N, C-alpha and C positions, 0 to 999 in steps of 0.2 A: 426531247423528253427522252425519259424509259422509266420503268420498272423493277426494281435491283429486289435482294435479299440481300440476307448479313456475308453467309458463304459469301455469293457471287462475286458482294464489294473487296473479303479478304483473298479469291483469289485473282479478282480484275488488280489488285495490288502489289502482288508477289511475283507479275511479267513485267520484262527484263524492259518494257517500253518504258514507262512507269514509276515515277520516285513523287514523294509525296511533297505539295508548291510548300517552301515553308520558307519564310523573310529571315533569314536570319541577321546582314544588318542593323544593327544592334540601330546604327543615327536611321533606318527607313524605321524602321519600328515604333523609335521613337515618334518623328513626327506624322505617323500615322495616328501611333497612340495620342496627338495631343489633339487632334485634328477629330475622331470617330466616336460617338457616343459610346457608351459600354458592352453596351446592347448589340453593339451593330460591329464592333472591333475587330469581334474575332474568324467575321466574314472575309473578311480584310484582308489579315492575316494567318488564316486559317488556323486558327490557335484556339480549335475546339476538338473536345474527345472522339475522338472514329466516327459514332455512332450516330453522333448530333450534327458534324459535317466536315466532312472529310472530301482536300481535290485531288488530284492527280494528274500532270504532267507532262509530256513527253521531251527531252534534253533535244535542244537541235530541230536539225530536220529531219523527221518521221519517215516520209517518202519522198525520198528525193526525185526529181523527169518526171513528173507527171504529165497526162494529158489525156486529152478528152473525146470518144469516136465520135466518130458526125458530127462535130462541133458547127449546130443549127441554129444557129444566140437569135437569127431575127428571121427561120427559116431557110437561108441560103448556109450554102455551105462553104467553111470557112475554113483556114488552117487554126487547130489549135494549142495555143497559146502552152506554152512552156514551164510547168509551174510545182512548185514546191508545196507539202502538206508538211505543214508545221506550226508544232506548240497545243497539239492534240488535252485536250484539257478532258478529264470525264471528276465530276462533279459530286457526292453520293451529301443529300443533303438529308436529313434527321431518318435515324433507320424505322422506329413508328410510321412514317408514313411513305420510305419507301419509297422515292420517285428524286429520280439525279436525271442530270445535264450535259452534255455531250458538246464539245467544242472542236474546230480546226480554224486554223489561219492558211491561207493562199496567199501564195508568194510568185506572180510569175521574173521569171529569173533567163539569164544570156544563157549560151554555151558553157561558159564562164561562172557558175552561178549566184550571179551579183542577181541584183532586184531591179530590175523594167518598170520604169516612169510609166501608169498607163494613161493615155486622154481620157475624156469624161466617156468614148467614145467607147473606149473597147474595155473602159471597168462595169459602164451599161452593159456591152453581148454577154464580159465572164460572169458577172451577179445575173442576170438574169436564167444564161445554163448552166451554169456551177450547183444554182441554187435549188435545183428536182431531184429530186430522189432517185426519178430514172435515169437519167440522166448518168451515159455510162465514161466508167475514167479507165484508164488505161495504166498501171505500174507494175513496175514488176516487170513486166513479160504477161498480166492478168489482164486482163478483161471483163467488169463486175458496174451493177448497178449503181451506184452513188450507194443507197441505204447498204447494199452489200458490204459496203466497200467498209458503212459506217461498223455491222454489226463483224465482220469476219477480220477483221483489219487493228482496230480498235476498240472491243468489246470484245475479242477474242480471251476467253478465260483461262485455256492448259493448250499442251500440243494437241491435243484429237477432236481441236477445233471447236469443240465446244463457245455461244456467248450468247452472251449476253443480246436481249431480243426486242427491237425497235416497231416489231412487225404484226401490227392485229390479225394478225391470220397465225401468228405462234401465240397468240391469246395472253399480247402483255394489253392493258389500256393506253391507247391510240389515238391523241389527238395530235398529232404536230401539222397535220390536212399530206397535202403531195407536197408542201416545198419545203426548205430550209429555213433559219431564222436569218436575218444576214446583219454583224454587225460590219461593217464600211465606213474606211478611214482613207481618205484624197483629201490631193496636194493641189490648191486650184492652180500652182502654177504651174500644172501640167493640161490647163485647160484653154482654153480658143480665149484669145482676149475679144469678151467685149459677153459675152455666154456668161448671162447672169448667174448667180449661186445660188437665186429659189427657184428657179427653172432643173438646177444643179438637180438640188436635193428632192422637186417630185418629182422629173424623172428618173433618176438610183432610185429613189422611196419605192417608188411604187413599180416599177421596170417597167416603165414607162420608154419608147425607140428616146432617142436618141433626138433630142433639137421638138418631137412632139408637143413640149410645153411654150413653143414660138413657135413652127410651125404654122402653116394653118394648110389643115387638113381633118378625115373623122374623125384622130381622136383625139384632135386639139382641147384641152379639159376646157372647159371656159370656166369665165375670171371669176363666180363666186361660188369654184369648185377649185381651178385652184390658190381663190384668196382663204378660203377656208382652213386646206394643207397647211399650208403655209405657217397661216397664225399658231401654228401649235409650235415653233421652232424652238430650242432654244440657241437663242442670241445677248454676248455680254460684253466679247470682243470683241471689234473690228477685226479681231486676224483670224477667228473662225464663228463658225456656228453648225449649230445643226439637228436632227430630225427626225421626233421618233413614235416609229407607224406601228398597226400590228403586229407584223411580222419584219421590220428590219429600224437597224438605228444609223444611221449614218453621220458621220463629221467630215462635215467640209474646213478648210484650215487652210491659210497665205503664207508660207514661212512657216510656219510651231511643228512639224508636227516631227520636224526630228529634234527635237525637245521634248515637246506633249504630249508624246501617242504612247509610252510605258506607261507612264500619268493614265493616261484612258482610256490603254488595257489593263493595268492588273492596279486599278482601283475605281471608274468609271463603270469600266463596263460589267467587272462584281456587281456592281448596285442595277443592273439590266440585266443581267442573268439569275441575282437573286428577286429580285420581278415577279421572271416570268417563273417562277417555280411557284410566284407566289399566284401566277393568273393563273398557272395549271393545276396544281391543290383543290382554288378554292370550284375554277369551273369543271373539270374531275370530283370532285365529292354535289357538286350539284346537278351533275347530269345523273350522275346514281342515285340519285333521292327518287323513290319507287311514285307508283299514281298512290298508296298509302301512306305517301309520307315516314319512313322508314328511310334512315339514313343508313350509307356505308360502310361512315367511322362510326362509329362513340361518341355520347359528346363528349368523353372527359377529352377524347386526341383531340378533337376539331379545339378545345382549349386548350391546351396543349397547342396547338401550331399558334392559334390565333395569341397568346401568351406568348410563343417566340417569333413568328414573324410579323407579328403585326403592327407599322409600326409606322410614324407622322415624321418624327426630326430620326437625323439618322451622324449629323456631326456639330462639331460645335462652326466652322465654316456655313457660309454660306451658299457658295456652288457645289459642294451634294449634295444640300438640302432642294437645293432648286433643278436637281435633274434625277433624281427619286424623283421627286414630289412630278414631274411633267412623261417621265415615262411609268409609271403608276396611273397617274391622269387619263394622260392612253395608250395602260392596260386597260383601263375598262373593273380596276382592283375592287376598288369601293363601291362600283353597282358590283361588282358579279359578291361582296362580302353580306351587301344591302340581299341583296335577292335571295340568297343559303340562310341569314338569317329570318325572311323571309317563308320560307320555305317550315325551317326546326319551327316559327311559331306554328302553321299549320299543323307539321308532325306532333305539338305539342296540344295541342286543337285536338285533334282527332283520340291523340294516347289517354286526352281527358274524355269524352267521350264513351270509351270503350270502359273505362272504370268507372264511367258511372254507368252504362249498361251492365255491369258486371252487381253491383254495388248494389243496382234494380234486382238482377236474378237473386239474389245471395239473397237479398232483402224479402221479395217472396217465396223464398223457399223458407225459408223461417216464420215469417206469415201461417203460412201452410202445415208448417208440423204444429205450428203453435190450437192452427186445424181441423189436423186432425183430432187435435189429443183432448180439447174443447167438445169435438163432436162423440169421441168416446164414452168421457164424461159425460154427457149428457146424456148419450143415451141410459149409458148405468142405472142414470137419474132416472129417466121413467122408468127404467123395470121396475125399479127398488119402491118405485108411490105406486103403477100395476102390482105390488104383494112377490116382482118374479125380481127375488137374489139376487139369479149367477142368469145373464142374457141370455136365449134359447141362440144355438147355432143361426136362426135365420134371423134375428137379430143382429147379431155381429157378421152377417153377408151382406145385412142391406145397407151396417154402415162400414163397412168394404165399399158397395157404388157411392155409398155420399161421396166418403173418399178418393174414388178417380173418376168421377164428375166434378165435381171440388176443383182435379190435380189437371186435370181436364181442360178447366175451362181458364183454369190458370195461366196452362201452356200457348192456351190462344190469345190468351187478356198480354200476356209476355211478349209472342213471336210478335205480336202483332202490334202494340208498340218501335218494337226495334228497326220493321220495317219500313213504319208512317214516317220512324226518325232515319233512317238512312234516306230512303227519296227524298226528305227535304233536305237534307248537309249538298 
């Protein structure tokens, strides 16, 4: 995740590395249009005004033949795999909320650039190391942390080296934690015979070492915990299953990825990123609510966000809806929304009480003004009854002191009432 300004978005758009992701094939557009509701369809087609939604993608291999420095996925130094960084994507959501998502793919390759299939142990080790922001990558003769690699290579704005920051120290809102979110696709054909797919889902999803789920040891999960994790998996057809956790989405397939990977990457992965964005935005607003109940955004902005992004169904077909609902539930978006609504209600309650206090003070001032007027009239009447048509200076001063005493009593009353009600809150 990152924050951006409209100027930064336009600067990044002009970088030669990127082009706007647009589906131009009319057959594909027609198929997608028939599958998705109009409210969600633009997020798949990238068919929105730029200020509402825009995805930039790199063409082909963005950074070839990369390696890791000090590759220690399990605490032991190992030869780093050689990999390409491909399909770098930067997605800008509605500029009113100024939050975006970056993503990139890692594919291990051989000397000729062909993709190398990974078994489950190799894949687990790679994911565990590559998702750490502090892991160091070697690319183009430069060595840098992955967080710096993202900023200075993927989010760089101009030839001067200016970039969009993902770091809290640079003033950005930073709720990414210490790890990247991961989207993993793996073919079961590369796994050992007899290796349980559910164990692979658990180990890849939780970054547990290979065979942790089935081998006795200190970190073997209890059956209750293992079942609680696996119970959330999506399993519709026999040739694939998927699992979404807070930081990871895993797709395991058997002889399916060659024909199905494009569909998952170009459509279902966008569903995952859409929900990540919604979760992040709601969490960000929730976290920034002050102790006095004040929001970091206006209620108009929040209402606009909910109108644009709060959806229960996105497709005419069952599978996209099933995946959407599973991801939404796993990320706790509904709970985040409820928590925010509760804070807004509490904020409204506080504002109503403050308005009541101000109204009471205003009424007290009006009453005091009327009282002073009555006292003045009454003192004049008394003077006339005793034959003094024009009140003396002494009488006028007396009236003034009476008014001051009444004012002081009123101030004490209002102040006492304020602190008494404040203590009750």
